[in-house]
C-alpha positions as CSV (number, residue, x, y, z in Angstrom):
1,X,-65.6,176.0,-208.2
2,X,-68.8,177.3,-206.6
3,X,-69.6,176.7,-203.0
4,X,-73.0,175.6,-204.1
5,X,-71.7,172.7,-206.3
6,X,-72.4,169.1,-205.8
7,X,-68.9,168.4,-204.6
8,X,-69.1,171.0,-201.8
9,X,-72.6,169.8,-200.9
10,X,-71.2,166.3,-200.4
11,X,-68.4,167.7,-198.2
12,X,-70.8,169.8,-196.1
13,X,-73.1,166.8,-195.7
14,X,-70.2,164.5,-194.7
15,X,-68.8,166.9,-192.0
16,X,-72.1,168.2,-190.7
17,X,-73.6,167.3,-187.3
18,X,-77.1,166.8,-188.8
19,X,-76.9,165.6,-192.4
20,X,-80.6,166.2,-193.0
21,X,-80.4,169.9,-192.2
22,X,-80.4,172.4,-195.0
23,X,-78.8,175.9,-195.3
24,X,-81.9,177.2,-197.2
25,X,-80.1,177.5,-200.5
26,X,-81.9,175.9,-203.4
27,X,-80.1,173.1,-205.1
28,X,-78.6,173.9,-208.5
29,X,-81.0,173.1,-211.3
30,X,-84.2,173.2,-209.1
31,X,-86.7,176.1,-209.4
32,X,-89.8,177.0,-207.5
33,X,-92.9,175.6,-209.1
34,X,-95.1,177.4,-209.8
35,X,-93.2,180.5,-210.2
36,X,-94.1,183.5,-208.1
37,X,-95.6,185.7,-210.8
38,X,-97.3,182.9,-212.8
39,X,-100.5,182.4,-210.7
40,X,-103.6,182.7,-212.9
41,X,-106.0,184.3,-210.4
42,X,-106.1,188.0,-209.7
43,X,-105.3,189.4,-206.3
44,X,-108.4,190.2,-204.3
45,X,-108.0,193.0,-201.7
46,X,-109.4,192.1,-198.3
47,X,-112.6,193.8,-197.2
48,X,-112.2,196.1,-194.2
49,X,-114.1,198.8,-192.4
50,X,-112.1,201.4,-194.3
51,X,-113.2,200.2,-197.7
52,X,-116.9,200.5,-196.8
53,X,-118.2,203.9,-198.0
54,X,-121.2,204.3,-195.8
55,X,-120.7,206.0,-192.5
56,X,-117.0,206.2,-193.1
57,X,-116.3,210.0,-193.0
58,X,-112.8,211.4,-193.4
59,X,-112.9,213.4,-190.2
60,X,-113.3,210.1,-188.3
61,X,-110.3,208.5,-190.0
62,X,-108.1,211.5,-189.8
63,X,-105.7,210.8,-186.9
64,X,-104.0,214.2,-187.1
65,X,-107.0,215.8,-185.4
66,X,-107.4,213.2,-182.6
67,X,-104.9,214.7,-180.3
68,X,-105.9,217.0,-177.4
69,X,-105.2,220.7,-177.8
70,X,-102.3,221.9,-175.9
71,X,-102.7,224.6,-173.3
72,X,-99.9,226.8,-171.9
73,X,-100.2,228.2,-168.3
74,X,-97.9,230.8,-166.9
75,X,-96.8,230.7,-163.3
76,X,-99.1,233.7,-162.5
77,X,-102.1,231.8,-163.9
78,X,-101.3,228.7,-161.9
79,X,-100.7,230.7,-158.8
80,X,-104.1,232.4,-159.3
81,X,-105.8,229.0,-159.8
82,X,-104.3,227.5,-156.7
83,X,-105.1,230.6,-154.6
84,X,-108.7,230.5,-155.7
85,X,-108.8,233.9,-157.5
86,X,-111.3,234.3,-160.3
87,X,-109.9,233.7,-163.7
88,X,-112.0,236.3,-165.5
89,X,-111.4,240.0,-165.2
90,X,-114.3,241.8,-163.6
91,X,-115.9,244.4,-165.8
92,X,-117.0,247.5,-164.0
93,X,-120.0,249.8,-164.9
94,X,-119.3,253.1,-166.5
95,X,-117.6,255.5,-164.2
96,X,-116.3,252.9,-161.8
97,X,-112.6,252.1,-161.6
98,X,-111.7,248.5,-162.2
99,X,-109.4,247.1,-159.5
100,X,-106.6,244.9,-160.8
101,X,-106.3,241.6,-159.0
102,X,-102.8,241.2,-157.5
103,X,-101.4,237.8,-157.9
104,X,-98.7,236.3,-155.6
105,X,-95.7,234.5,-157.1
106,X,-96.1,230.8,-157.4
107,X,-93.5,230.1,-154.8
108,X,-95.3,232.1,-152.2
109,X,-98.6,230.3,-153.0
110,X,-97.0,226.9,-152.7
111,X,-95.3,227.8,-149.5
112,X,-98.4,229.2,-147.9
113,X,-100.7,226.2,-148.3
114,X,-100.5,222.4,-148.4
115,X,-101.8,221.2,-151.7
116,X,-102.2,217.5,-150.9
117,X,-102.8,215.6,-147.7
118,X,-104.5,212.3,-146.7
119,X,-107.9,213.7,-147.4
120,X,-107.0,215.5,-150.6
121,X,-104.8,213.2,-152.6
122,X,-103.0,214.1,-155.8
123,X,-105.1,213.4,-158.9
124,X,-104.5,210.1,-160.7
125,X,-105.6,209.1,-164.2
126,X,-108.2,206.6,-163.4
127,X,-110.6,207.5,-166.3
128,X,-113.8,207.3,-164.3
129,X,-113.3,204.2,-162.3
130,X,-112.1,203.7,-158.7
131,X,-108.8,201.9,-158.5
132,X,-108.7,199.2,-155.8
133,X,-105.2,197.7,-155.1
134,X,-104.6,194.3,-153.7
135,X,-101.5,192.2,-153.2
136,X,-100.7,190.1,-156.2
137,X,-101.2,186.4,-156.1
138,X,-98.9,185.8,-159.1
139,X,-95.8,187.3,-157.4
140,X,-93.5,184.6,-156.0
141,X,-91.7,185.9,-153.0
142,X,-88.0,184.8,-153.0
143,X,-88.2,183.8,-149.3
144,X,-85.4,186.1,-148.3
145,X,-86.2,188.0,-145.1
146,X,-84.2,191.0,-146.4
147,X,-86.4,191.2,-149.5
148,X,-88.8,194.0,-148.5
149,X,-90.9,194.3,-151.7
150,X,-94.5,193.3,-152.2
151,X,-96.2,193.3,-155.6
152,X,-99.6,194.9,-156.0
153,X,-102.1,194.8,-158.8
154,X,-105.5,196.3,-159.5
155,X,-108.7,194.3,-159.0
């Protein structure tokens, strides 16, 4: 005997907490009307910006090229940039000897100068706008004097 028969349906309904609830199984002998594939109209694709041919160039839609190009910097290059040395090699006139620029190791450059202080802060990604922080009004303090945290948000 099938679990989806009328006898088991009566037993499930009798012992259920909510007899009006359903398990989602269709009753035997009932079918969906109209059937899924029997609709007479054709499917119409929705209009979008991608389906418009004017001013819709491939290079604008191609997401593979929208990533920034990667750059690799060696420790000597970073040390030279931090020290303030010129990045281009100087070209001498004919007959003059070209002097090679000696670069210090990165550890010496970092130990010799302080990169950031209160006047020269570390860079932050603010994308052209100044970030102003204020204490959040939505944060509900738990009222515990041992809870030292405050929540800040941008204006």
